[in-house]
C-alpha positions as CSV (number, residue, x, y, z in Angstrom):
1,X,-7.8,2.1,-4.3
2,X,-11.3,2.0,-6.0
3,X,-11.6,0.7,-9.6
4,X,-12.4,4.3,-10.6
5,X,-9.2,6.4,-8.8
6,X,-7.1,3.4,-10.3
7,X,-8.6,4.3,-13.9
8,X,-7.9,8.1,-13.2
9,X,-4.7,7.8,-12.0
10,X,-1.4,8.8,-14.0
11,X,0.0,6.6,-15.9
12,X,3.9,5.5,-15.5
13,X,5.7,3.2,-16.8
14,X,9.1,2.2,-16.0
15,X,11.8,2.9,-18.5
16,X,12.9,-0.9,-20.5
17,X,16.5,0.2,-21.1
18,X,18.9,-0.6,-18.8
19,X,20.6,1.8,-16.5
20,X,23.5,2.5,-13.7
21,X,24.0,4.0,-11.0
22,X,26.7,6.1,-9.1
23,X,25.6,7.6,-5.8
24,X,27.4,11.3,-4.9
25,X,27.8,13.6,-1.8
26,X,26.4,17.3,-2.7
27,X,25.8,20.3,-0.3
28,X,22.1,19.4,-1.0
29,X,22.4,15.6,0.3
30,X,23.2,12.3,-1.4
31,X,22.6,12.6,-4.8
32,X,21.9,9.1,-7.1
33,X,23.5,9.9,-10.6
34,X,21.5,7.6,-13.2
35,X,22.5,7.1,-16.3
36,X,22.0,5.1,-19.1
37,X,24.3,4.5,-22.6
38,X,22.3,7.4,-24.5
39,X,23.7,9.9,-21.5
40,X,22.2,10.9,-17.9
41,X,19.0,9.6,-17.2
42,X,18.0,10.9,-13.3
43,X,19.7,13.1,-10.8
44,X,17.3,11.2,-8.3
45,X,17.5,12.5,-4.3
46,X,18.3,11.3,-1.0
47,X,14.4,10.7,-0.3
48,X,13.0,10.7,-3.5
49,X,9.4,8.9,-3.8
50,X,10.6,6.0,-5.3
51,X,7.7,6.1,-7.9
52,X,8.2,9.2,-9.0
53,X,11.0,8.6,-12.0
54,X,10.6,4.5,-12.2
55,X,14.3,2.8,-13.7
56,X,15.6,0.0,-14.5
57,X,18.3,0.0,-13.0
58,X,20.7,-2.9,-12.9
59,X,23.3,-1.5,-11.0
60,X,26.2,0.5,-10.0
61,X,28.9,1.8,-12.1
62,X,30.9,4.2,-10.8
63,X,33.0,4.5,-13.7
64,X,30.1,4.7,-16.1
65,X,31.3,7.9,-18.1
66,X,28.4,9.9,-18.3
67,X,28.0,9.6,-14.6
68,X,31.9,10.9,-13.9
69,X,31.0,13.7,-16.7
70,X,28.6,14.4,-14.4
71,X,29.6,13.8,-10.8
72,X,32.3,16.8,-12.2
73,X,30.2,19.0,-13.7
74,X,27.6,18.9,-10.4
75,X,30.9,19.7,-8.6
76,X,31.8,22.6,-10.4
77,X,28.2,23.9,-10.3
78,X,28.5,23.7,-6.5
79,X,31.6,25.6,-6.3
80,X,30.7,28.1,-8.6
81,X,32.8,27.3,-11.4
82,X,29.9,26.2,-13.8
83,X,26.4,28.1,-14.6
84,X,25.5,25.2,-17.8
85,X,25.3,21.8,-18.1
86,X,27.3,19.6,-21.3
87,X,26.1,16.7,-20.7
88,X,24.2,14.1,-23.0
89,X,20.6,13.8,-21.3
90,X,18.4,10.9,-22.0
91,X,14.9,11.6,-21.2
92,X,12.3,9.3,-21.1
93,X,8.9,10.6,-21.2
94,X,5.5,11.7,-22.6
95,X,6.1,14.2,-25.7
96,X,4.4,16.7,-23.6
97,X,7.0,15.8,-20.7
98,X,10.0,15.9,-23.2
99,X,8.5,19.4,-24.6
100,X,8.4,20.9,-20.3
101,X,11.8,19.3,-19.8
102,X,13.4,20.8,-22.9
103,X,12.2,24.4,-21.9
104,X,13.8,24.3,-18.6
105,X,16.6,24.0,-20.2
106,X,16.2,27.2,-21.4
107,X,16.1,28.8,-18.1
108,X,18.8,31.0,-17.5
109,X,21.1,30.1,-14.5
110,X,20.1,32.9,-11.7
111,X,16.6,33.4,-13.5
112,X,13.3,32.2,-12.6
113,X,9.8,31.1,-14.5
114,X,6.4,30.7,-14.1
115,X,4.5,27.4,-14.6
116,X,2.3,30.0,-17.1
117,X,5.2,31.2,-19.0
118,X,6.9,27.8,-19.7
119,X,3.3,26.9,-20.7
120,X,3.0,29.2,-23.0
121,X,6.7,28.9,-24.1
122,X,5.4,25.1,-25.4
123,X,2.6,27.0,-27.0
124,X,0.3,24.9,-24.3
125,X,-1.0,28.5,-22.8
126,X,-3.8,26.6,-20.9
127,X,-1.9,23.9,-19.6
128,X,-0.4,25.0,-16.8
129,X,-1.4,22.5,-13.8
130,X,-0.2,20.1,-16.5
131,X,3.1,21.8,-16.9
132,X,3.4,21.3,-12.9
133,X,3.0,17.5,-13.0
134,X,5.5,17.6,-16.0
135,X,7.5,19.6,-13.9
136,X,7.2,17.4,-10.9
137,X,8.5,14.4,-12.9
138,X,11.4,15.8,-13.9
139,X,13.7,13.4,-14.0
140,X,17.3,15.4,-14.5
141,X,16.9,17.6,-11.3
142,X,19.4,20.5,-11.1
143,X,20.8,20.0,-14.7
144,X,17.5,20.6,-16.1
145,X,16.6,23.2,-13.7
146,X,13.0,22.4,-12.6
147,X,14.0,24.3,-9.0
148,X,14.0,27.8,-11.3
149,X,10.2,27.1,-11.8
150,X,8.0,29.0,-9.2
151,X,4.7,30.2,-8.6
152,X,3.2,33.6,-10.5
153,X,3.3,35.0,-7.1
154,X,6.7,34.0,-7.0
155,X,6.5,32.0,-4.0
156,X,8.0,28.6,-4.3
157,X,6.2,25.9,-5.1
158,X,6.4,22.0,-4.9
159,X,9.9,20.6,-5.4
160,X,11.2,17.0,-5.0
161,X,14.1,17.5,-3.3
162,X,11.9,19.6,-1.1
163,X,11.4,23.4,-0.9
164,X,14.2,24.1,1.1
165,X,16.7,22.8,-1.4
166,X,14.9,24.4,-3.9
167,X,15.7,27.7,-2.2
168,X,19.1,26.8,-1.8
169,X,19.6,26.2,-5.7
170,X,18.1,29.4,-6.1
171,X,20.4,31.2,-3.8
172,X,23.4,29.9,-5.0
173,X,22.6,31.1,-8.5
174,X,21.6,34.3,-7.3
175,X,25.0,34.8,-5.7
176,X,26.5,34.0,-8.9
177,X,27.4,30.1,-7.3
178,X,29.4,31.2,-4.5
179,X,27.4,30.2,-1.5
180,X,28.4,27.9,1.6
181,X,26.8,24.5,2.5
182,X,23.2,23.8,3.0
183,X,22.7,24.0,6.4
184,X,21.5,19.9,7.5
């Protein structure tokens, strides 16, 4: 990488606080739940890019109360018994990213918003690309529903879990949470 490219690369720093993880099975593949003492810090995809969400994981904790609650609520979501999550969230990111992630939490179950609509909602109507970048770094997928953000034409665009998973989650919600397992 050239010196200029290194200088212009996005700066990501690892979370300093120690976090714990718990792997779970789901209809969209194996997920890794990550939590701190303050709340759910991440939901990572089976083939997630390791640099997308940088964490200071200290170990596995299958009994961590936040991770147990997240696992239960995700199971309820996938079975159609939950349309909203009630978990403490521990986002780590820039102030701009946190604004975007906060806006994600306002998108109702079964609905979508465009990147432009999110940019307007947070008071930065010209920051559509920055909203897209922040959306792509959302550490708490599904719960902070970045899958509900689509292109201005209605087209499904980038998603850390893959476009098939994004389509699956949107279809699950459009069906009121009643849908079979994702095909492998």
